[in-house]
C-alpha positions, 0 to 999 in steps of 0.5 A: 500499499503506498504512503509516505511520511514527510522527512520531518516526521521519519527524522523525528522518529529515529531521533526519538528512538534511541539505536543504542537502546533499540539494538541493546534489546535485540544483541548485547552490547559493550562498550568499546572506546567512543562505539558499542560492540556486540555479535551481529543479530544478522549472521553467525559469528563467534568473535563481535564485528556489530559495531554502534556508533551512539554519537552518530546514531548508526549501525555497521556490521564488519562481518556482513555488511548490515548497517544504517540507522535504528530504521534500518535494523528495525525493517532488517531485524523485524521484517518490516517494510520502510512504513510497517517500520515508521510506525513500529518505532512511532508507535514505540515512542509514543508519537502520533502517526501523521495522515500520510499521502494514501490516507489523505485520500483514504479516511484513517477512520475507514481503514481502522474500522475495516481492520476491525470489521475483518477482525470480528468476521474472523472471530464469527466464522471461526465460532460457526465452525463449531456451531451445528451448521459448521459441522460440514466445514469442521468435518471436511477439515477433520478428513484433511487431517488437521488438528484442532490446535492447527484449526484454531492457529489459522483461526479457520471458520465456516461462512454459513449458508443462509449469512448471518454475518451482517446482522452480527457485524451491524449489532456491534455498530458498524454500518452496511456501507463500511461492510461493503468496502471491506468487501464481506458484501456485494450488491446485484445489479438491483442494488441487493446486498448479499453476503459474498461468502456463504457455505464456505470454509474460511481462511482469514489472511493476516499482513505481519502486524496481526491485522485481519487484511481479507479472507479466502473461502474454498466451497465445500461441495463440487462447485465452481470456481473452488475458491473465491477471495476478498477483493483489493480494498483500502487495507488489502492487496492481493498482489502484495500480500502471501498467505501466513507471512505473518508466521513464516517470518517468525520461522527458524528456517532460513528460506520460504517455501513457497507453494500453491494453494492454503491448504498446502501450507497449513499442512505443512506449518501442522508438521513443523515446517512453518516457513511455507506461504503461498500467493493470493488466488493470483499468480506471484507477483514482484511485490510478493517476492520483494515481501519474501526477500524482506524476510528470507533470503532464499526461497524453495519452489514447491508448486504442484507437479502437474503441467500448470504447476510446472508453467507456474514454477519457470515463471516464479524463478525468474520474478524471484531470482530478479529479487536477488533470492537464492531460489531452490526448486522442489521435486515432489517425486509422484505426489501432485502436492506438499499436502498429499506428499505428507499424508504419503510418505511424512514430514521427515521425508518432505524435509529431505526433499527441501534439502535436496532441491537443487538451485533453479539452474539444475533444475532447469537443466534438467527439464532441459534434457527432458525436453531434447534427444541429446542423442540427435545432433540438432536436439543437442544443438537447440539444447546448448542455444536454451542452455547458453542463454540460461548461463548467460545471466549468471553475473560470475565468470566462475559460475559460467565456466563451472556449468560450461565444464560440466555440459562439456562432460555431460554432452560431449561438446567442447567446453569452449565452444559452450563459453562461445555461445554463453559470450554471443548471447551476452553481446546480443543482450539489449543495450538499454538493459546494459546501461541500465545495469551499469547505473544500478551499482555504485560506480567504482572509480578507477585510473584517471578519476580514481584520486579525485573520487577520493576526495569526493569521498573525504568532502561527502564524510566531511558532510556527514560528520559535520553539516555546517560545512555543506554551505561553503562546499555548496557555494564553491563546488557545483554537482556536475563537478563531481566525476562519480555519478553515485556520489553525485546524487548523494552530495546532490542530497546533502546540498538540498540539506536532506540528513545523512539518516534519512539518506541512509534508509535509501538502499541506493545510497545505504552501502556506499554511506556506510562505507564512507561513514565507517571507513578509515578517515580520519575527519579531523585531518580532513577538516584541516585539508578541506580547502586542499580537498576542494582545490583537488575536485575543481582542478580534476574537473577542470583537467577533464574540461581541458581533455573535452576542448582538445578532443574538439579543438577548441583552443579558446576554450583550452586558454580558458580553461588553463586560466582558470586552472592556474586561479584555482590553484592560487586560490586553493594555496592562499 
């Protein structure tokens, strides 16, 4: 759900939540000079490498590289997105959360009313499960071998055939219009209101803040469709949420298991495999992949083994890989889905499947081998072409070579020929895509601009440590004087007066800034050399312009730049 807070409010939230107090509640910290040290909560280590600066209100792990403000910490440790983390910290500090840009057009009171209505609906449906009319749903649950404990854990319920929810909600003081906006009712063309869920087994959908945001309902007879789900509302977006992520985020496993349906998820959780989630009646979306990425670094796809499930697997691999996740694919042998497999072979056998699940490229290679007869020369050529496209997706040349070597030994095609085909694919990649990728990572200055980039880095360190110097630097150095794009973008924000703690919440800047702030830079020495650093940046920029003038044969411009460089050099030494 889109939502934006002012920079002033974000700064106030960070200010009101002392980083030492927050982090020490998750991992013990001990004084070490001007900083605090402890074991990193984000990776296993025996020697403390996690540093917290109370002065700067920042943290950095020299082991795994995690760094940022108290806001970054809460996002990571609690598996929350930016907005959820802001609200988490604001609540902790007793701050009133302002109306966001999203909520300005959508009454916060209405949104809260929908949350409340959904909660009451979930309680009502759960209670109905244990009535005489609800026996049909309870019988279905028992037939699926779900325990009473599991039924209560997931708050499963029953929507009566003849309704009753609306009457119940109205008795609690809610009006029909708000119930309609929660999508618990719908209206016919004639305007008649009816309950959306009737004679259904009900699955409440709960977000990471424990709000009931919607429902899934399963028929208890042979009618179609088998499942119906809450449509998008003010509080629910099916393309951004995942069923049972509220439980999976707390699982000790370092991976998410992605399955197709509610019952698969519930069966896995009942068996002790508590990192399972499912999408909500729709194909996996990039937003759901990002939600998984914020929760765990790895995902195991365990879709059904039928053709539809395998097609969905192929699509999910690309979306999840693009989100930066490690992707593995589980094969369920002769069972159609996880629920069937566990019933037949047990949870222990399923855990073995998870452990043995190959990485996505191994899965793709196996599927290519099923597709082609490698004893036929033309099939072997087509196999290699498809495989090369996949291997070219690896950023690592080592990974490409490893799989090229393996393919060569399996097919008899020379390793050089395979690598050559991969190189051909790489060269044919869309130039625009290459251009965009080149800007997706911070520039690493080298060669002629290395000394200049180092000076720019020192200036950023100075401005982060002492914002009072920004005005002086800004008056002498225009943005186009900086050689590194990522440094230029950061400095632009600092020139605008944006606090470094705000910039650290931006993933485009956080790694670069953490490297600068926690690097081996003596601020005291930099302060004494400020004029010299400014002089270096201006002279290096002048040299670049001189080279451009030479390349263009513009002698007049060159002479102007030479004179300008002398002036800069003279002024800088005064």
